[in-house]
C-alpha positions as a Markdown table, in Angstrom:
| # | Residue | x | y | z |
|---|---|---|---|---|
| 1 | Gly | 1.4 | -1.8 | 31.5 |
| 2 | Cys | 2.7 | -4.2 | 28.9 |
| 3 | Lys | 3.8 | -3.1 | 25.5 |
| 4 | Ser | 1.7 | -4.9 | 22.8 |
| 5 | Asp | 4.8 | -6.5 | 21.2 |
| 6 | Ser | 6.3 | -7.8 | 24.4 |
| 7 | Leu | 4.4 | -11.1 | 24.4 |
| 8 | Ser | 4.4 | -12.1 | 20.7 |
| 9 | Pro | 3.9 | -15.8 | 19.9 |
| 10 | Arg | 6.9 | -17.9 | 18.6 |
| 11 | Asn | 6.8 | -21.7 | 18.3 |
| 12 | Gly | 4.4 | -22.1 | 21.2 |
| 13 | Tyr | 6.3 | -19.7 | 23.4 |
| 14 | Ala | 5.9 | -15.9 | 23.9 |
| 15 | Tyr | 9.1 | -14.3 | 22.7 |
| 16 | Ile | 10.0 | -11.6 | 25.3 |
| 17 | Ile | 11.5 | -8.5 | 23.8 |
| 18 | Asp | 11.5 | -6.3 | 27.0 |
| 19 | Leu | 11.1 | -8.3 | 30.2 |
| 20 | Asp | 11.0 | -5.0 | 32.2 |
| 21 | Ser | 7.8 | -4.0 | 30.5 |
| 22 | Ile | 5.7 | -7.1 | 31.5 |
| 23 | Gln | 3.6 | -5.6 | 34.3 |
| 24 | Arg | 0.3 | -7.5 | 34.2 |
| 25 | Asn | -0.8 | -10.6 | 36.0 |
| 26 | Gly | -0.4 | -13.9 | 34.1 |
| 27 | Leu | 1.6 | -17.0 | 33.3 |
| 28 | Trp | 3.4 | -17.4 | 30.0 |
| 29 | Arg | 5.7 | -20.0 | 28.4 |
| 30 | Val | 8.5 | -17.8 | 27.2 |
| 31 | Asp | 11.7 | -17.5 | 25.1 |
| 32 | Leu | 14.0 | -15.0 | 26.7 |
| 33 | Ser | 16.9 | -15.4 | 24.2 |
| 34 | Gly | 16.4 | -11.8 | 23.0 |
| 35 | Ser | 15.7 | -10.1 | 26.4 |
| 36 | Pro | 18.5 | -8.0 | 27.8 |
| 37 | Ser | 16.9 | -8.0 | 31.2 |
| 38 | Arg | 16.7 | -11.8 | 31.6 |
| 39 | Pro | 18.4 | -13.4 | 34.6 |
| 40 | Asn | 22.1 | -14.0 | 34.1 |
| 41 | Glu | 23.0 | -17.6 | 33.2 |
| 42 | Ala | 19.3 | -18.5 | 32.8 |
| 43 | Tyr | 18.2 | -21.0 | 30.2 |
| 44 | Asn | 16.3 | -19.2 | 27.4 |
| 45 | Trp | 13.0 | -21.1 | 27.7 |
| 46 | Gly | 10.7 | -21.5 | 30.7 |
| 47 | Leu | 7.6 | -20.2 | 32.5 |
| 48 | Leu | 7.2 | -16.6 | 33.5 |
| 49 | Ala | 4.7 | -15.7 | 36.3 |
| 50 | Val | 3.8 | -12.0 | 36.9 |
| 51 | Val | 1.8 | -10.9 | 40.0 |
| 52 | Ser | 0.9 | -7.4 | 40.9 |
| 53 | Phe | 0.5 | -6.3 | 44.5 |
| 54 | Gly | -0.1 | -3.1 | 46.4 |
| 55 | Asp | 0.4 | 0.3 | 44.8 |
| 56 | Gly | 2.2 | -0.4 | 41.6 |
| 57 | Gly | 4.3 | -3.3 | 42.9 |
| 58 | Tyr | 5.1 | -6.4 | 40.8 |
| 59 | Leu | 6.8 | -9.8 | 41.3 |
| 60 | Gln | 8.2 | -11.7 | 38.3 |
| 61 | Ala | 9.2 | -15.3 | 38.7 |
| 62 | Tyr | 10.9 | -17.2 | 36.0 |
| 63 | Ile | 11.2 | -21.1 | 36.1 |
| 64 | Val | 13.5 | -22.6 | 33.5 |
| 65 | Asp | 12.6 | -25.6 | 31.3 |
| 66 | Thr | 15.6 | -27.7 | 32.3 |
| 67 | Thr | 16.8 | -30.2 | 34.9 |
| 68 | Pro | 17.8 | -29.3 | 37.4 |
| 69 | Ile | 14.9 | -26.9 | 37.9 |
| 70 | Trp | 15.9 | -23.4 | 38.8 |
| 71 | Ala | 13.7 | -20.4 | 39.5 |
| 72 | Tyr | 14.5 | -16.7 | 39.5 |
| 73 | Ile | 12.5 | -14.0 | 41.2 |
| 74 | Arg | 12.6 | -10.2 | 41.3 |
| 75 | Ile | 10.4 | -7.4 | 42.6 |
| 76 | Lys | 9.5 | -3.9 | 41.7 |
| 77 | Tyr | 7.9 | -1.7 | 44.4 |
| 78 | Asn | 5.5 | 1.2 | 44.3 |
| 79 | Asn | 5.7 | 2.3 | 40.6 |
| 80 | Thr | 9.5 | 2.8 | 40.8 |
| 81 | Gln | 11.2 | 2.7 | 37.5 |
| 82 | Ser | 13.8 | 0.0 | 38.5 |
| 83 | Trp | 13.5 | -3.7 | 39.3 |
| 84 | Arg | 15.4 | -5.3 | 42.1 |
| 85 | Pro | 18.1 | -7.7 | 40.9 |
| 86 | Trp | 17.2 | -11.3 | 40.0 |
| 87 | Val | 17.6 | -13.8 | 42.8 |
| 88 | Lys | 18.3 | -17.5 | 41.8 |
| 89 | Ile | 16.5 | -20.2 | 43.8 |
| 90 | Glu | 17.9 | -23.7 | 43.3 |
| 91 | Thr | 15.8 | -26.8 | 44.1 |
| 92 | Thr | 17.2 | -29.9 | 45.9 |
| 93 | Asn | 14.8 | -32.5 | 44.7 |
| 94 | Asn | 14.8 | -32.9 | 40.9 |
| 95 | Gly | 14.0 | -36.6 | 40.8 |
């Protein structure tokens, strides 16, 4: 589950304290500046999407609030304690 303090409001964004603990479906505008588990080199503000699937599996997708638009995804399978590494997806049309 998600710790109660993991999605606390801050200036219209949810301030993420522990990104690894967010394990419930939803979409949030987030500030990841204080999260040690954020994607490397990622802009602090953006959109976080969390989707659960199967037996304890989760997907997190983080889309940054910048141009060019970048997205990062990672997966956790079957109630394991560790997340797979973040994968960066770069867009080609940022017109």
